[in-house]
C-alpha positions, 0 to 999 in steps of 0.5 A: 934139344939134345940131338943134332938132326942129321941132314935136316935140309935133305930130309925135309926136301926129300919129303917134298912137304905140302903145307896142308899135308899129313906127315909121320916122323917115326923116329922122333928122338930129340925132335929136330926133324919134326920141328923142321917139318912143322916149320913147313906146315900150315894146316897140315898134321904131323905124327911123331913116334918114339918108344924112348921115354926121354923123347917125351921131354921134347914134345912141342906144344902144337895142335898140329902135332901128335906124339905116339909113345910106341915103336914104329912097327905099330905105325899103321895101327896107330894111324888107323886109330887116329883115322889118318891114313893115307899120309903124304910123307914118312921120315925115319932116322934109324940112328940112335940119338946123342942123348941115348949114346951119352946117357950111361944108364942106357948102356949104349956107349963104349965110352961110359960105364953103365948097366948093360941094358941097351933097351930103347923101351926100358918098360919091357924086353930083354936086356943086353946083360941077359943076352950076354949071360944067358944066350947059348954060345952058338946063338951069340956067335950068330948075333955077332956075325950077322949083326956086328959083321965081325969075322971073329964072332966065334971067338967073341962068343967063346970068351963071353961064355967062358967068362960068364961061367965065373962071373956074370958080365953086367956092365959096359966096362966089364964087356969092353975090358973082356973083349978088347984083347980080341980086337986087331991093333989100332981097331979097338974102337971100331971093334967094340962099336960093332960088338955093341951094335950087334947086341943093340940090334938083338935087344931091340929087334931092330931089323925085324921092326924095320922090315915091319915098318917098311911093309906098312908104308905101302898101305899108309902112303898116298900115291905120290907120297914120299918115304925118306929113310936115313940109315947108319950101317950096311944091314939097315941100308941094304934092306931099305935099298932093296925095298925101295927098288924092288918092293922086297928085302932080297932085292929080286925084281918081280915082273908082271906078264908083260915084263913090267917091274912090280914095285910099290915105289920109285926111287927118287935118289939113285944113290944114297945121299951123304952129309956134306963135308961141313956137316960131317966136320961139325957133327961126326955122327953124320959121317956114316949116315945114308939117306934114301928117298922113294915115291909111292906109285899109284896103286 
């Protein structure tokens, strides 16, 4: 297994697993969370989703497990296909796996030189190189401002456009070398991580997929079923928090005629759970993780 699962105990406890229940791990990755869920099941059933072809290397041989090689934005359709709605719990770990980060050919890391790809599903879609070299300057500015939360987004976009007119930006090292001078002193690593985050979100339509997935959980979860979502940056966490609290992404409460909140979920965790100090020390990638749990209300 190439990926250390983050907050493993907290995730399984959040799901409140029934031995005979039906569960979905929509971000299978290295399979660590799925194996833990299977360890709590007897005659239950687990579905695992992942669009990364490398995730298939970790599929367990287990009659209780079904792997679906798709983005979780198609969760409802595939569970319908398998006649497996409703389910008792859904887990989403929105972080990218260690293998994805550490594999230079995928282009996710600022530490290794590789092609500027960043596609989770390399069978289709636009690469990060195409975004950098083809998007207009205003669109690039918007991406870096919204998805990277970078205050100098316009300068970044301008520098990319000026450079690509001379030579295309085709590798992660070229991108880092080109933009590193725009970072404030002693913030180069954080700055480049935000640049890569913005491009990755755009390439994979991550926020769009997350919204589609969250809306589907309303129809897929049984009353009393648990939704457990772990996010790694504020853009994702804000969407998850608002949806669990209000049933929409704006966070605006909607009430009925009698003043009762209309929301399909009841938050189980008032504040997001964070990894313990011990886990953060042993697994640095857990430091930014935020775990939220909600329970499906009766229809």
